[in-house]
C-alpha positions, -999 to 999 in steps of 0.1 A, spaced: -701 615 -311 -709 585 -333 -738 563 -326 -730 526 -326 -751 507 -352 -773 479 -340 -782 447 -358 -809 421 -349 -807 387 -364 -840 368 -365 -849 332 -373 -877 309 -361 -859 291 -334 -829 314 -327 -808 283 -325 -788 281 -357 -786 307 -385 -793 338 -363 -769 325 -336 -741 319 -361 -747 354 -377 -746 370 -342 -714 351 -334 -697 362 -366 -708 398 -362 -696 399 -326 -663 383 -335 -656 404 -365 -669 438 -354 -661 436 -318 -677 465 -299 -682 486 -330 -717 472 -337 -743 462 -311 -755 426 -318 -788 410 -309 -805 378 -320 -839 363 -314 -865 339 -327 -903 339 -332 -905 304 -315 -872 300 -296 -857 265 -291 -846 252 -258 -809 254 -268 -786 265 -296 -782 238 -323 -752 217 -313 -742 213 -349 -742 251 -354 -720 253 -322 -696 227 -337 -695 244 -371 -686 278 -354 -659 261 -333 -643 250 -365 -637 287 -373 -627 297 -338 -659 312 -326 -676 298 -295 -714 302 -294 -720 274 -269 -730 297 -240 -757 315 -260 -793 308 -254 -823 313 -278 -843 344 -270 -879 354 -279 -883 380 -305 -899 412 -291 -911 444 -306 -887 462 -284 -857 443 -298 -868 453 -333 -874 490 -323 -839 491 -307 -821 479 -338 -810 498 -369 -810 468 -391 -832 437 -388 -819 406 -407 -846 379 -410 -837 343 -419 -869 325 -427 -891 339 -400 -918 348 -426 -944 373 -414 -937 368 -377 -911 396 -376 -928 429 -366 -922 457 -391 -916 493 -379 -913 524 -402 -878 537 -406 -861 504 -398 -839 486 -424 -849 450 -431 -828 424 -449 -841 389 -457 -813 364 -460 -827 332 -475 -806 304 -461 -813 268 -455 -823 259 -420 -796 238 -402 -821 222 -378 -816 184 -378 -788 185 -404 -753 172 -401 -720 192 -401 -714 187 -438 -748 204 -445 -742 232 -420 -707 243 -431 -718 260 -464 -746 278 -445 -720 290 -419 -697 301 -447 -724 320 -465 -735 337 -433 -699 348 -427 -697 363 -462 -730 382 -457 -720 394 -422 -686 407 -436 -705 426 -462 -729 441 -437 -701 452 -415 -685 470 -444 -718 488 -451 -725 498 -415 -690 510 -408 -682 523 -442 -650 502 -444 -657 480 -474 -657 443 -466 -645 434 -431 -614 413 -429 
């Protein structure tokens, strides 16, 4: 029996970068990888510009809600991808941590957010390839 890998995406507000990353991973990996996202200081709603940017590539994240980062979420994940949450992400021995330095889309327009979205997609595809041993996901 193969254990399904689990990924947690973390950013401050869980409203933009981490939601887009979770959307891409869910869309591209389906049920082969468990996906979580959370924020150290969650916003009230997902960034509407991030929602719009994802709609452009056929992924709907409008129904998602920002969630508070918990130690349990980190413990339950094989890989924790941080995106500008600084030292607020708890660190546990034996967990794999990646820090993706990406501009924060908060308060930005669609033209600013598109390249962030595209870079997130590129990194998520690479992560899927690593986790599933399939090379880059297509």
